[in-house]
C-alpha positions in Angstrom: 0.0 0.0 0.0 1.1 3.6 -0.3 0.6 7.0 1.4 0.7 10.1 -0.7 -0.1 13.5 0.7 0.5 17.2 -0.1 0.7 19.9 2.5 -2.0 22.5 2.2 -0.6 25.8 0.9 -1.8 28.1 3.6 0.1 31.2 2.6 0.6 30.8 -1.2 -1.7 33.1 -3.1 -2.8 30.5 -5.6 -4.7 32.1 -8.4 -7.4 30.2 -10.3 -6.9 30.7 -14.0 -9.2 28.1 -15.6 -12.1 25.9 -14.4 -15.1 23.9 -15.6 -18.1 26.3 -15.3 -20.7 23.6 -15.9 -19.8 22.2 -12.4 -20.7 25.5 -10.8 -24.0 25.9 -8.9 -25.4 29.2 -10.1 -28.1 29.7 -7.4 -27.7 28.5 -3.8 -30.6 27.0 -1.9 -32.7 26.4 -5.0 -32.5 22.6 -4.6 -31.0 22.2 -8.1 -27.4 21.2 -8.6 -25.0 20.5 -11.5 -24.4 16.9 -12.3 -22.6 15.1 -9.5 -20.8 12.5 -11.7 -18.9 14.4 -14.3 -15.2 15.0 -14.4 -13.9 18.5 -14.1 -10.6 20.3 -14.4 -9.3 23.4 -12.5 -5.9 25.1 -13.0 -4.2 27.2 -10.4 -1.1 29.4 -10.8 1.4 31.0 -8.6 4.2 33.2 -9.8 6.7 34.3 -7.1 7.6 38.0 -7.0 10.6 39.2 -8.8 12.7 39.3 -5.6 12.2 35.6 -5.2 13.2 34.7 -8.7 16.6 33.1 -8.5 17.6 32.6 -12.2 18.7 35.5 -14.4 16.6 35.9 -17.5 14.1 33.3 -16.5 10.8 33.5 -14.7 9.6 30.5 -12.8 5.9 29.8 -12.3 4.0 27.0 -10.6 0.9 25.3 -11.8 -1.4 23.0 -9.9 -3.9 21.1 -12.0 -6.7 19.5 -10.0 -8.7 16.8 -11.8 -12.0 15.4 -10.4 -12.0 12.0 -12.1 -15.4 10.3 -11.9 -18.0 8.5 -13.9 -19.8 9.9 -17.0 -23.3 11.1 -16.5 -25.3 12.6 -19.4 -26.5 16.1 -19.2 -30.1 17.0 -18.3 -31.1 17.9 -21.8 -29.8 14.5 -23.0 -31.7 12.4 -20.4 -35.2 13.8 -21.0 -35.8 10.7 -23.0 -39.6 10.6 -22.4 -40.0 14.2 -23.6 -37.8 13.5 -26.6 -39.7 10.4 -27.6 -43.1 12.2 -27.2 -41.9 14.8 -29.8 -40.6 12.3 -32.3 -41.8 9.7 -34.8 -41.0 6.9 -32.3 -44.5 7.4 -30.8 -45.9 5.4 -33.7 -43.3 2.6 -33.4 -45.0 0.8 -30.5 -41.7 -1.1 -29.7 -42.7 -2.3 -26.3 -41.3 -1.7 -22.9 -37.9 -3.4 -23.4 -36.9 -0.8 -26.0 -37.9 2.2 -23.8 -36.3 0.7 -20.7 -33.0 0.0 -22.4 -32.8 3.3 -24.1 -33.8 5.1 -20.9 -31.1 3.2 -19.0 -28.5 4.1 -21.6 -29.2 7.8 -21.1 -29.5 7.8 -17.3 -26.8 5.5 -16.1 -23.5 6.8 -14.6 -20.7 5.1 -16.4 -17.7 4.5 -14.1 -14.2 5.6 -15.1 -11.6 2.9 -15.9 -8.7 5.0 -17.1 -7.7 8.7 -17.6 -5.2 10.8 -19.5 -4.3 14.4 -18.7 -2.4 16.6 -21.1 -1.1 20.1 -20.0 0.3 22.5 -22.6 1.9 25.9 -22.1 2.7 28.3 -25.0 3.2 32.0 -25.6 -0.1 34.0 -26.1 1.0 35.1 -29.5 3.6 32.6 -30.9 4.4 34.6 -34.0 8.0 34.0 -35.0 9.1 32.8 -31.5 11.5 29.9 -31.8 10.9 26.7 -29.8 13.9 27.5 -27.6 12.1 30.6 -26.3 8.8 28.7 -25.6 7.8 28.2 -21.9 8.5 24.6 -20.9 8.1 22.3 -17.9 11.2 22.1 -15.7 9.7 19.4 -13.5 6.4 17.9 -12.5 5.0 15.5 -10.0 3.9 12.7 -9.7 6.0 11.0 -12.3 5.2 7.3 -11.7 3.1 5.0 -9.6 3.8 1.3 -9.6 2.3 -1.7 -7.8 4.1 -5.0 -7.2 2.3 -8.3 -6.8 3.9 -10.8 -4.4 3.3 -14.4 -3.5 2.0 -13.7 0.0 -1.6 -13.1 0.7 -0.9 -9.5 1.8 1.7 -8.9 -0.9 1.0 -5.4 -2.1 3.7 -2.7 -2.4 3.0 0.7 -3.9 5.9 2.8 -4.9 5.8 6.3 -6.3 8.5 8.7 -7.6 10.6 10.2 -4.8 11.2 13.6 -6.4 9.8 16.5 -4.5 8.3 19.5 -6.0 8.5 22.4 -3.5 7.3 25.9 -3.6 9.3 28.0 -1.2 9.5 31.6 -0.2 12.7 33.0 1.4 13.7 36.4 2.8 17.1 37.6 4.2 17.4 40.8 6.2 20.7 42.6 7.1 20.4 45.4 9.7 23.4 47.6 10.7 23.4 49.9 13.8 26.3 52.4 14.5 26.5 55.0 17.3 29.5 57.3 17.8 29.8 59.7 20.7 32.7 62.3 21.0 33.2 64.6 24.0 35.9 67.4 23.9 36.7 69.7 26.9 39.4 72.5 26.6 40.6 75.5 28.8 43.0 78.4 28.3 44.6 80.6 31.1 47.5 83.2 31.4 49.6 83.1 34.5 52.3 85.8 35.0 52.2 86.5 31.4 52.6 82.9 30.5 49.7 81.3 28.6 48.7 77.8 29.6 46.1 75.5 27.8 44.8 72.0 28.3 41.9 69.7 27.3 40.2 66.3 27.7 38.7 64.4 24.7 36.5 61.2 25.1 35.2 59.1 22.1 32.7 56.2 22.3 31.8 54.0 19.3 29.0 51.4 19.3 28.7 49.2 16.2 26.2 46.3 15.9 25.0 44.1 13.0 22.1 41.7 12.9 21.4 39.3 10.0 18.0 37.5 9.8 17.2 34.8 7.2 13.7 33.4 7.0 12.8 30.4 4.8 9.3 29.0 4.6 8.2 25.9 2.8 4.7 26.5 1.7 3.7 23.7 -0.6 5.4 20.3 -1.0 4.5 17.0 -2.4 5.6 14.3 0.1 6.1 10.8 -1.2 6.0 7.8 1.1 6.7 4.1 0.6 5.5 1.4 2.9 6.8 -2.2 2.5 6.4 -5.4 4.4 8.6 -6.3 7.3 9.7 -9.4 5.7 11.1 -10.3 2.3 9.0 -11.9 -0.4 9.6 -12.6 -4.0 8.0 -10.2 -6.5 6.2 -11.8 -9.4 4.6 -8.9 -11.3 4.7 -5.1 -11.5 1.8 -3.0 -12.6 2.2 0.6 -13.7 -0.7 2.7 -12.4 0.6 6.2 -13.4 3.1 7.2 -16.0 4.2 10.7 -17.1 5.9 11.9 -20.3 7.7 14.8 -21.9 9.4 16.7 -19.1 11.5 19.5 -20.6 9.0 20.3 -23.3 6.0 22.6 -23.3 3.5 19.7 -22.9 3.2 17.1 -20.1 1.2 14.0 -20.3 -0.1 11.8 -17.5 -1.7 8.4 -18.0 -3.7 6.9 -15.0 -4.8 3.3 -14.7 -6.9 1.7 -12.0 -5.4 -0.7 -9.5 -5.7 -4.3 -10.7 -7.3 -7.2 -8.8 -4.5 -8.9 -6.8 -3.8 -12.3 -5.4 -7.1 -14.0 -5.8 -8.1 -17.3 -7.3 -8.6 -17.1 -11.1 -12.1 -18.7 -10.4 -13.2 -15.7 -8.3 -15.7 -13.5 -10.0 -15.9 -9.7 -9.8 -18.1 -7.1 -11.5 -15.3 -5.9 -13.8 -12.1 -3.8 -13.6 -11.5 -1.5 -10.7 -12.6 2.1 -11.1 -10.9 5.4 -10.8 -12.6 8.0 -8.6 -11.6 11.1 -6.8 -9.3 14.1 -7.1 -5.9 13.8 -8.7 -3.5 16.7 -8.2 -0.6 17.4 -10.5 2.2 20.0 -9.7 4.1 21.5 -12.6 7.0 24.0 -12.7 7.1 26.3 -15.7 10.1 28.3 -16.9 9.8 31.0 -19.5 12.0 33.9 -20.8 11.9 37.0 -18.6 10.6 39.1 -21.6 7.4 37.1 -21.8 4.9 38.6 -19.5 2.4 35.8 -19.6 1.8 32.3 -21.1 -1.3 30.3 -22.2 -2.2 27.1 -20.3 -4.5 24.3 -21.6 -5.4 21.2 -19.6 -7.2 18.4 -21.5 -8.6 15.4 -19.6 -9.9 12.2 -21.2 -11.6 9.5 -19.3 -12.5 6.0 -20.4 -15.9 4.4 -19.7 -17.6 1.1 -20.5 -21.2 0.3 -21.4 -22.5 -3.2 -21.7 -24.9 -3.6 -24.6 -26.7 -6.8 -25.7 -25.5 -8.4 -28.9 -28.2 -10.1 -30.8 -27.3 -12.7 -33.5 -30.3 -13.0 -35.8 -31.4 -16.4 -37.1 -31.0 -16.8 -40.8 -33.1 -18.9 -43.1 -31.7 -19.3 -46.6 -34.2 -19.9 -49.4 -34.2 -20.3 -53.2 -36.1 -18.3 -55.8 -36.4 -20.1 -59.1 -37.6 -19.0 -62.5 -38.2 -21.4 -65.4 -40.4 -22.1 -68.4 -43.4 -23.2 -66.3 -43.6 -19.7 -64.7 -44.4 -18.0 -68.0 -47.8 -17.6 -69.4 -48.9 -18.3 -73.0 -47.9 -14.8 -74.1 -49.2 -12.4 -76.8 -48.2 -12.8 -80.4 -48.1 -10.0 -82.9 -47.6 -10.3 -86.7 -45.5 -7.8 -88.6 -45.1 -7.7 -92.4 -41.5 -7.7 -93.5 -42.1 -7.4 -97.2 -44.8 -8.5 -99.6 -43.9 -12.2 -99.2 -42.8 -12.6 -95.6 -44.0 -11.9 -92.0 -42.4 -11.8 -88.5 -44.3 -13.2 -85.5 -43.3 -11.8 -82.1 -44.4 -13.6 -79.0 -43.9 -11.8 -75.6 -44.3 -13.9 -72.4 -44.2 -12.5 -68.9 -43.6 -14.1 -65.5 -43.6 -12.9 -61.9 -42.1 -14.9 -59.1 -41.8 -13.9 -55.4 -39.9 -15.1 -52.4 -41.1 -15.8 -49.8 -44.5 -16.5 -51.4 -46.1 -15.4 -48.1 -44.7 -13.3 -45.3 -42.9 -15.3 -42.5 -43.8 -13.9 -39.0 -40.8 -12.5 -37.2 -38.6 -12.6 -40.3 -37.7 -10.2 -43.2 -35.5 -10.3 -46.2 -31.8 -9.5 -45.6 -31.5 -6.7 -48.2 -27.8 -6.4 -47.5 -27.1 -10.1 -48.5 -24.4 -10.2 -51.2 -24.7 -6.4 -51.5 -28.1 -6.5 -53.3 -30.3 -8.8 -51.3 -29.9 -11.9 -53.5 -27.2 -14.1 -55.0 -27.7 -15.8 -58.4 -26.5 -19.4 -58.2 -27.3 -20.5 -61.7 -28.4 -18.7 -64.9 -29.1 -19.8 -68.5 -30.8 -17.7 -71.1 -31.7 -17.8 -74.8 -33.0 -15.1 -76.9 -34.2 -11.7 -75.7 -34.6 -11.8 -71.8 -35.4 -8.8 -69.6 -35.2 -9.2 -65.7 -36.3 -6.6 -63.1 -35.6 -7.2 -59.4 -37.5 -5.5 -56.6 -35.9 -6.2 -53.2 -38.0 -5.1 -50.2 -37.7 -6.2 -46.6 -41.1 -7.9 -46.9 -40.5 -9.8 -50.2 -38.2 -10.2 -53.2 -40.1 -9.9 -56.5 -38.6 -10.8 -59.9 -40.4 -9.7 -63.0 -39.3 -11.4 -66.2 -40.1 -10.9 -69.9 -38.9 -13.1 -72.8 -39.4 -12.3 -76.5 -39.4 -15.1 -79.2 -39.3 -14.2 -82.9 -40.3 -16.3 -85.9 -40.0 -15.3 -89.6 -42.1 -17.1 -92.1 -43.1 -16.6 -95.7 -42.1 -17.5 -99.3 -38.4 -16.6 -99.0 -37.8 -16.6 -95.2 -38.2 -19.3 -92.6 -36.4 -18.9 -89.3 -37.1 -19.2 -85.6 -35.5 -17.4 -82.6 -36.9 -18.8 -79.4 -36.4 -17.2 -76.0 -36.1 -18.8 -72.6 -34.5 -18.3 -69.2 -33.7 -20.6 -66.3 -32.5 -19.0 -63.0 -31.9 -19.9 -59.4 -31.1 -17.4 -56.7 -30.4 -17.6 -53.0 -32.2 -15.2 -50.7 -31.8 -14.9 -46.9 -34.5 -14.3 -44.4 -33.2 -12.8 -41.2 -34.9 -12.6 -37.8 -36.2 -9.2 -37.0 -35.8 -9.2 -33.2 -33.5 -11.9 -32.1 -33.0 -12.7 -28.4 -29.8 -11.4 -26.7 -27.4 -14.3 -26.6 -24.3 -12.3 -25.6 -23.2 -8.8 -24.7 -20.4 -6.5 -25.8 -18.3 -4.2 -23.7 -18.6 -0.9 -25.5 -15.7 1.5 -24.7 -16.1 5.2 -25.1 -13.8 8.1 -24.3 -15.0 11.5 -23.2 -12.8 14.6 -23.3 -13.0 18.0 -21.8 -10.6 20.9 -21.7 -10.0 24.2 -20.0 -7.8 26.9 -21.3 -6.5 30.3 -20.0 -4.7 32.6 -22.4 -4.0 35.9 -20.7 -2.2 39.0 -22.0 -2.1 40.9 -18.8 -3.4 39.7 -15.4 -6.1 39.8 -14.2 -7.8 40.3 -17.5 -7.9 37.4 -19.9 -9.9 34.7 -21.6 -10.9 31.5 -19.9 -12.3 28.8 -22.2 -13.9 25.6 -21.1 -15.5 22.7 -23.1 -18.2 20.4 -21.9 -17.3 16.7 -21.7 -18.2 15.1 -25.0 -17.3 11.8 -26.6 -14.2 11.7 -28.7 -13.8 7.9 -29.4 -15.7 4.7 -29.1 -14.9 1.1 -29.8 -16.5 -2.3 -29.3 -14.4 -4.6 -27.2 -14.7 -8.2 -26.2 -18.0 -10.0 -27.0 -19.1 -12.4 -24.2 -21.7 -15.1 -24.1 -24.6 -15.3 -21.8 -25.6 -18.3 -19.7 -29.0 -19.7 -19.7 -30.3 -17.0 -21.9 -29.3 -14.3 -19.5 -26.3 -11.9 -19.7 -23.8 -12.7 -17.0 -22.2 -9.5 -15.7 -19.5 -11.2 -13.6 -15.9 -11.7 -14.8 -13.1 -13.8 -13.5 -10.1 -12.0 -12.0 -8.0 -12.8 -15.0 -10.6 -11.6 -17.5 -11.2 -8.4 -15.5 -7.5 -7.5 -15.6 -7.3 -8.4 -19.2 -10.3 -6.1 -19.9 -8.4 -3.3 -18.0 -5.4 -3.9 -20.2 -7.5 -3.7 -23.3 -8.9 -0.4 -22.1 -5.3 0.9 -21.7 -4.3 -0.4 -25.1 -7.3 1.2 -26.8 -6.7 4.5 -25.1 -3.2 4.6 -26.4 -4.2 3.5 -29.9 -7.1 6.0 -30.0 -4.7 9.0 -30.0 -3.8 8.5 -33.7 -6.9 6.6 -34.7 -8.7 7.8 -37.9 -12.0 6.8 -36.1 -11.4 9.5 -33.5 -14.1 12.2 -33.3 -13.3 15.9 -33.6 -13.5 17.6 -30.2 -16.8 19.1 -29.0 -18.9 17.5 -31.8 -20.4 14.2 -30.5 -22.9 13.9 -27.7 -24.2 10.7 -26.2 -27.3 10.7 -28.4 -25.0 10.9 -31.5 -22.9 7.8 -30.5 -22.8 4.4 -32.1 -24.0 3.0 -28.8 -27.4 4.7 -29.1 -27.5 4.3 -32.9 -27.1 0.5 -32.6 -30.0 0.3 -30.1 -32.3 2.3 -32.4 -31.2 0.4 -35.5 -32.1 -2.9 -33.8 -35.4 -1.6 -32.8 -36.2 -0.3 -36.2 -35.8 -3.7 -37.8 -38.9 -4.8 -35.9 -41.0 -2.1 -37.5 -42.7 -1.7 -40.9 -41.5 0.1 -44.0 -43.1 3.4 -42.9 -40.6 3.7 -39.9 -37.7 1.9 -41.6 -37.7 3.2 -45.2 -34.9 3.2 -47.6 -32.6 6.1 -47.2 -33.6 7.3 -50.7 -37.2 7.6 -49.5 -36.3 9.4 -46.3 -38.5 12.6 -46.0 -37.4 13.9 -42.6 -34.7 16.3 -41.7 -31.4 16.1 -43.8 -33.3 14.5 -46.7 -30.7 16.0 -49.1 -27.9 14.2 -47.3 -29.9 11.0 -47.3 -30.3 11.2 -51.1 -26.6 11.7 -51.5 -26.0 8.5 -49.5 -28.5 6.6 -51.6 -26.4 7.2 -54.7 -23.7 5.0 -53.2 -26.1 2.6 -51.3 -29.5 2.7 -52.9 -30.9 -0.3 -50.9 -29.7 0.9 -47.5 -32.5 1.4 -45.0 -32.7 3.7 -42.1 -31.8 1.0 -39.6 -28.8 -0.1 -41.7 -27.4 3.4 -42.0 -27.7 4.0 -38.3 -25.5 0.9 -37.7 -22.7 2.3 -39.9 -20.1 4.2 -37.7 -19.8 7.9 -38.4 -16.1 7.7 -39.6 -17.1 5.0 -42.1 -20.0 7.2 -43.4 -17.5 10.0 -44.0 -15.3 7.7 -45.9 -17.9 5.7 -47.9 -20.3 8.5 -48.8 -18.1 11.5 -49.2 -19.7 13.4 -46.3 -18.0 15.8 -43.9 -18.1 14.9 -40.3 -20.6 17.7 -39.5 -22.8 16.4 -42.3 -22.6 12.8 -40.9 -23.6 14.1 -37.5 -26.5 16.0 -39.0 -27.8 13.0 -40.8 -27.3 10.8 -37.7 -29.4 13.2 -35.6 -32.1 13.3 -38.3 -32.3 9.5 -38.4 -32.2 9.1 -34.6 -35.1 11.6 -34.5 -34.9 12.5 -30.8 -35.1 16.3 -31.0 -34.1 18.4 -28.0 -37.2 19.5 -26.0 -38.3 23.1 -26.8 -41.1 24.8 -25.0 -43.7 23.1 -22.8 -44.0 19.3 -23.1 -46.9 18.4 -25.3 -49.8 16.7 -23.6 -50.1 13.0 -24.6 -52.9 12.4 -27.1 -55.2 9.6 -25.7 -55.9 6.7 -28.0 -59.4 7.1 -29.4 -62.0 4.4 -28.7 -64.7 3.4 -31.1 -68.1 3.4 -29.5 -69.7 -0.1 -29.8 -73.3 -0.8 -31.0 -75.4 -1.2 -27.9 -79.0 -1.1 -29.3 -80.8 -4.4 -28.8 -78.7 -5.3 -25.7 -79.9 -5.3 -22.2 -78.8 -2.5 -20.0 -76.6 -4.7 -17.8 -74.7 -6.0 -20.8 -74.3 -2.5 -22.3 -72.9 -1.2 -19.0 -70.4 -4.1 -18.8 -69.3 -3.5 -22.5 -68.7 0.2 -21.8 -66.7 -0.5 -18.7 -64.4 -2.9 -20.5 -63.6 -0.3 -23.1 -62.9 2.4 -20.5 -66.1 4.3 -21.3 -68.7 5.5 -18.8 -72.5 5.1 -18.8 -74.2 8.5 -19.1 -77.8 9.5 -18.6 -80.4 6.7 -18.8 -83.8 7.5 -20.0 -86.8 5.3 -20.4 -89.1 5.2 -23.4 -92.0 3.0 -24.5 -91.0 0.4 -27.0 -92.1 -2.9 -28.3 -88.9 -4.4 -27.1 -88.7 -6.0 -23.6 -88.2 -3.8 -20.6 -84.6 -2.8 -20.0 -83.4 -3.2 -23.6 -81.3 -0.4 -25.2 -83.3 1.3 -27.9 -81.0 4.3 -28.6 -77.5 5.6 -27.7 -75.5 8.8 -27.9 -72.8 9.0 -29.2 -73.7 6.7 -32.1 -72.0 3.4 -32.7 -68.7 3.7 -34.6 -67.9 7.2 -33.3 -64.3 7.7 -32.1 -64.2 9.2 -28.6 -61.7 9.7 -25.8 -61.4 7.3 -22.8 -63.9 8.2 -20.1 -66.5 9.6 -22.4 -70.1 9.1 -21.2 -72.5 7.3 -23.4 -76.2 8.2 -22.9 -78.7 5.3 -23.2 -82.4 5.0 -23.8 -84.0 1.8 -22.7 -87.4 0.3 -23.3 -90.1 0.7 -20.7 -91.6 -2.7 -21.8 -95.1 -1.2 -22.5 -96.8 -2.2 -25.9 -100.3 -2.1 -27.4 -101.9 -4.3 -30.1 -104.1 -2.1 -32.3 -107.7 -3.3 -32.7 -109.6 -3.5 -35.9 -111.7 -0.3 -36.2 -112.2 -0.2 -40.0 -116.0 0.4 -40.9 -116.7 1.9 -37.5 -117.7 5.5 -36.9 -115.2 7.9 -35.5 -116.5 7.8 -31.9 -116.6 4.1 -31.8 -113.1 3.8 -33.3 -111.7 6.2 -30.7 -113.3 4.3 -27.9 -111.8 1.0 -29.1 -108.3 2.5 -29.4 -108.5 3.9 -25.9 -109.7 0.6 -24.5 -106.8 -1.2 -26.1 -104.2 1.0 -24.3 -103.4 3.7 -26.9 -102.6 6.9 -24.8 -101.9 9.3 -27.6 -104.6 11.1 -29.5 -105.0 9.5 -32.9 -104.9 11.9 -35.9 -107.9 12.0 -38.3 -107.7 12.5 -42.0 -110.6 13.0 -44.3 -114.2 14.2 -43.7 -115.9 13.7 -40.3 -119.6 13.5 -39.4 -122.3 11.0 -38.7 -122.2 9.6 -42.2 -118.5 8.8 -42.2 -116.7 5.6 -41.3 -113.0 4.5 -40.8 -111.7 3.5 -44.1 -108.0 2.7 -43.1 -106.0 2.4 -39.8 -102.4 3.3 -39.8 -100.6 1.1 -38.5 -102.7 -1.8 -39.5 -104.8 -3.7 -36.9 -102.9 -6.3 -35.0 -99.6 -4.3 -35.0 -98.0 -4.0 -31.6 -97.0 -0.3 -30.8 -96.1 1.7 -27.8 -98.9 3.5 -26.0 -97.8 6.9 -27.2 -97.0 5.9 -30.8 -98.8 7.9 -33.4 -102.0 6.4 -34.9 -103.9 7.7 -38.0 -107.5 7.2 -38.9 -108.5 7.8 -42.5 -112.3 8.6 -42.8 -114.7 8.3 -45.8 -118.4 9.0 -46.2 -120.7 6.0 -46.3 -121.8 6.5 -49.9 -118.1 6.3 -51.0 -117.7 2.9 -49.4 -117.3 0.4 -52.1 -120.2 -2.0 -52.7 -119.4 -5.6 -52.0 
């Protein structure tokens, strides 16, 4: 184990010159905070005063770069997946809960950090014609190295670090001189008997003192410590956890790896490699020529993260499409005169064959098979043959046309028959295969801060948000029992950590590296693969050919279709961005624009739209009993409205009318008003031939409650000629009844 500490600089006036502003909390006490799990970088500077500079012609400055290394968490505008989906065409996809859960998890998880690289660069604010020898450079930095040794003993861990100290000291020397000199002189003159006499006394006192004071303070020091075991064991392996590069130049690089799993059985399982978390401080000493007032500083931090995505291997079903003579119809023959003695007979026969003859549930045609969706295994033709292929995910259609020609007459007699015999292989591929394995998907995020000042304290501080700069699929692992197994053996976990280290190193010069500050999480291949797999389950409307794409960036889609006319939306999503740039002649910005259009998850703008409820078709309820009608409405999430009763020939309680009408589309919870039969009915008596008064009495006695209408003349000599409805008809008591009257003399004689 190891102990590493740095004394807190209590009297060094560190000046913050660059930081990550997206980690700042703009308003206190508002219960909203920046993302907790995002790496950040802060750069501090201290430049001793001129009196403390000890090298002629050189100015020494001190930098402290503090990196908060943590997992990767998407920004808030990236993780509003429900809002994004509600504003996109994915609403119509109906892909089920698995798709939504996986996509939501991919956008809300915090991905731990498994490796980090820090680069710090210093340069003049305006390089101009300045030569490299006059550039600022790093005299020294710390830490330089961290190593771990694995021993045979169960407790065998030794951590060592570089033993170089980086100290920031301030010193002061004071010399004080004190000198006091006192002189006293006394003299006298006298004359005695004409003789002059003189005398005097002189006293001198000198006090000289000198005091020299020297004060040296150590204000910031990196203290390295090493702890070993009290007994000797044999070392078996050394792991490098931190390495540094390029001291003496104007750029310093630090590579940080997590501590490996140590001294456990290879059969022990863990959740994966160890993670890197916490603050990492780096102290750097910068020297520059004295005539350069300031210098620029850039700190760039990259962190490595893993995402585990299911890998689905679709089932393939090869089939054969054949075309032969039996597939052609009798054809149409036309006669054309060649000259006065001869004719030409042209017979055109057509055929259409399809594969598969009927759709296979859960499968579709692999339109990418052999580059065109089919592979011709055998082919023989004679005469004039025309073939037209139509490859669609649902079916492959082959339209064929053959033309036979025969010349006959006095001077000509020839025959040119036509035929074709063809066999082609076509692959059906499973639309939504089960996840049999998973892939560790590595992605690197990078963020930088930069301070480039002309004169302190004014200057420019530039910071970039953490965006993805590289991604790569790593080892593919099988699941057990149909379920993905997340645990790894100790050996595999350490190998995965080594693979991460190797990919980070190789990514620096990789052509697949993304330009800085261009790719967000929603633009990555990680998300594109998830959406591409989901689109394969949908119909042609959601997964059209790129040539038929009508959404945003349709002009770019048409450009791609020139090179790959049969490529679908799902297939293009599964092509990495750098490969699209190379294959289709796009710029990287154009590839990003096309990717975002095909992903179709726009950033939320304005208030979230209210969800549109699925309309419900009102069922036909007339002729049903009230209890059955009420149960039907409840099952369809509709409510029973007002219930009215009306006389009807139907039995009591039967629905005779409804509002809304059957077939109308309504929202869930709509009330449906019902009218039910009262069960009352009347059978009309025979009143034809009776007088008006007698007919009225008979109708009232039968139960008719409404007042019958009378047509024709009335009077004592009139009789009922017709009853509407006819006698014997069952009606409701209030149903309308009409009596048609005639005079007796107009009654027909029997």
